[in-house]
N, C-alpha and C positions, 0 to 999 in steps of 0.2 A: 579405509584404504581399496582401491580395489587393484586386482591384477589384470592388465591389459595384456596378453600374450601375441594378440596379432602383430603387434610390432617389434617382436623382439625375437631372438637367435633360443626362444626356448626348447632346452631338451631338460630331460629326465639326471638331476646329477651334477645338472650347470644352473649358476646362479642367472639369475633374470634380472632383466633391466625391469622395475616398476615403477607405475605411475600413479600419481596419485590423483584424484579428479575430484573438482571443490565439488559441493554440492552449488546450484545456478541460485543465486540472490533475484527474489523476485520482486520487480518492482512496486514501489509504495505511489500512492497522490500525494504532491506536496503543491507546497504554494513560492509562486515566482512572480515577481514583480506584480505584486495584490491579484494576481491569478490563480484558479485552480489547474494545478495538471495533475490528469486520472491518465496512467500509461495503457493502453491498450491490452496490453500481456501483463498488469497485475492481476493481484487475486480475486476470483470472481468476487468475493467479499463486497468490492468497491465498483464492482460494473452495474452502475443500476438500471444502465441500455438493458442489462439482461436477468433482471431481476436483484442486483444486488440492492444493499441498504442504500437512501436517498444522498443527495449531493449535500441535504442539510448535517445529517449524520456524520460522514467524512470531513466535513467541515467543522464538528466539534471536535471529532475526535482527533485533527489535526490542529485546533484551537486557533483557528482561523480568525481575523479583526471583523468584530461586526460589524463594518460597511460591507466587508467583502461579502457576510452571509446572507445581506440585504440585497445586494446587486445578482446572487445567483436565486434567490426564494423568493426576492421581494420584499414590502416591507411585514417586517415579522409582525403578524396577531393572531397566527391561529398554530401551536395551541397557546395562548397567552401564556398560562399557567406554567409550561415547560419552557419558555422562554426566561420568561424568570428567572427560575430554577435553573436554568444555563449560566444566567449571568451572576448569581448567587456564588454560584459555587467560582465561577471567574475570582470574585474578589479577595476570596477565601485565603 
């Protein structure tokens, strides 16, 4: 809880109004209509254009459908072993 005295009539010995300031919720990437949406104000981790994780990693984290992953990164072929491992985990 944070006490903001700038908007109250605070005086010593007088009870003041308190405001609770909720922490901002950082937007996260999401899937909408089979599209990957990465908000520009999301965590730096997701901003591939600023050195964050790859689109592939973000799609994996979101458990995106295979066809969507292929739309964003092309036919899955490299590294093949990694892709096979992703598919094995999804089948469990």
